[in-house]
N, C-alpha and C positions, 0 to 999 in steps of 0.2 A: 504494500500500500504506500502510495506517495505521501510525503510529508505535506501538511497543510501549507498552502501558498499564501503569501502576503503580497498584496498588490498596492504599490504606490502609484496614485493616479495623477494625471494633469489637473490643474486647478478647477476647470469646469466639471470634470468627472469626479474630482474629489468633493466638490460641493454637492453633487448629486448623491454620492455615497454618504456624506454627512447628513443630508436630508433624510435619506433612507434610514440611517441609524437613529436619527431624532424621532422619526415616526414610529419605528419599532420600539424604541426606548419609552416613548410616551404611552404607547399601547400596553407596555409591560406593567405600568402602574394601574391601568384600567382592568386588565385581564391577567392578574397575577397568577403565574404558573402555566397559563395557556399560551403565552408568547414569551420569548426569551427575556429573562430578568436582567435588568440593569446593564444592557449592552453599552460599551463605551462609544462615545461619539467622537471619533478621531479622523474620519474621512478615509480610513484604510479598509478596504474590503478583504478581510482575512477570514479564517475558518469560523471564528465566533460570529461574524456578520452573516456568513453563509448559513450557519446553523440556526441563527435567529430568523433568517428569512425563510428557511425550510419550516420552522415551527409555525411562523405566521401563515405560510401557504397551507399547511395542514389545517390550521385553525379556520382559515377562510374557505376550505373545501377545494383548494387548488392542488395540483400535482406538486409535491415538495421537491423541487429541483435545486433550490438555492440560487436560482438565476432570477434577476429582477427584470423580467420581460414586461411588456405593456400590460398584460392582464394582471400581473402581480402588482405593478405600480398603481394601476387604477384601483384595485381592491384595497391596497395599503393606504393610498391617499384618501380614498372614500371613507374608510374606517377611521382614519386619523381625524378627518374633518368632522365626521359625525360625533366623535368623542369630544373634540375640543369646542364644537359649536355651542354646547350647552354648559360650558364651564362657568361657574358663578363669578361674578365680579366682586372684588374686594371692596368692602364698604368702610368708610371712615379714614381713608388715606388720601384726602384731598388737600394736600399741602402745596402742590405745585402751583405757582402763581398763574392766574388766569389772564392777567394783563401785564404788560402789553401782549398781544396775541402771538408775537414772534419771540417771546422770552425763551432763553435757553441758558443752561448751566454749562460752562465751558472751562477750558484749561486755565488754571490760576485762581479760580473762584474758591473762596473759603467761606462756606456757609453750613449751617446745620443741615440743609437739604443735601449737600454733598455727602455728608456722613451717612445719611439715610440711603442715598444712591449706592454708596459703597457697601453698606450692610445688605441691601437687596442683591447686589452682585455676588457678595460672599455666600449668601443663602442659595443663590441660583447656580453656583459653580458645580455642584454635584450633578445637576440636570444637564448642564451644558458642557461639562468637563473642560472648562476654561476658567479664566479669571483668577488663577492661582496667585498672581502677583499683586492683586488689589489689597490695599491696606486701609483699614478704617481710620482715616486721619482727619477728615473734614476739609482736606485740600484736594481740589480737582487736579490731580497730577497726571503725568504722561501714562502711567500704568492704568489709571482709572479711565482715561480717554481711550486707550487701546482696548480695554475690556468693553467699553460702550460701543466702539466701532465693531468689535466682534459680535456683540449682542445685536446690534442693528443689522449687520449682514445676515446673521442666522435667521433673523425675524423678518427679512424682506423690507427693512427700512433703509432710508438713505444713510449711508455710513459716514456721517459727519464727525462723529466723536463727541458731539455736543448733545446734551439731554434737553430736547424740546418736549412739547406736550405729548406728541405721538410716542416718543421713546419712553417718557415717564409712564404713560398709560399702559404700554406694553410691559414694562418692568413690573408694574403693580399687578397686572393681570397674571403674568407668569409666576410672580410670588404667591398670589392668591391660589393658584393651581397647585402649589406645593402642599398646602394644607389639605386639599381634596385628595391628593395621592396617598396621604397618610391615614385617611379614614378607613 
């Protein structure tokens, strides 16, 4: 039997693998034991990703090939969307300024809000498998900016590195979903 293969992919393919892993990981919280538990999100299609994909394919009634063909992608994305559509919104964390409408927290800012952003990133790092370098300091430093850029990219937001209202709302929503996963 051949040794498991690890595939390092070009950036677009790597992003597709990262998304595949994110979807599988998110579903593992919803269907504990039925789809692969706590798959790393690293953009590398290795044997653990193939095994997780096979487990999902079996769960979805598909042929468990471990190949992310169109039918598998459609089923995976559809289930991911179904599960995440109904996620509850966090209530009571409305501290992001509403005006001016283009307000953003950016490099060099030293605010209580920055400390909260850093805490949210630290809580989310297990889900995203990134943000290790963020330190809760209250200063929006280069490491915080990089973590926000990564978060924005992963979530389909414009990767500016600044926390605007859209980024704040997504941070809060992702944080709120952590509590649901633990129930």
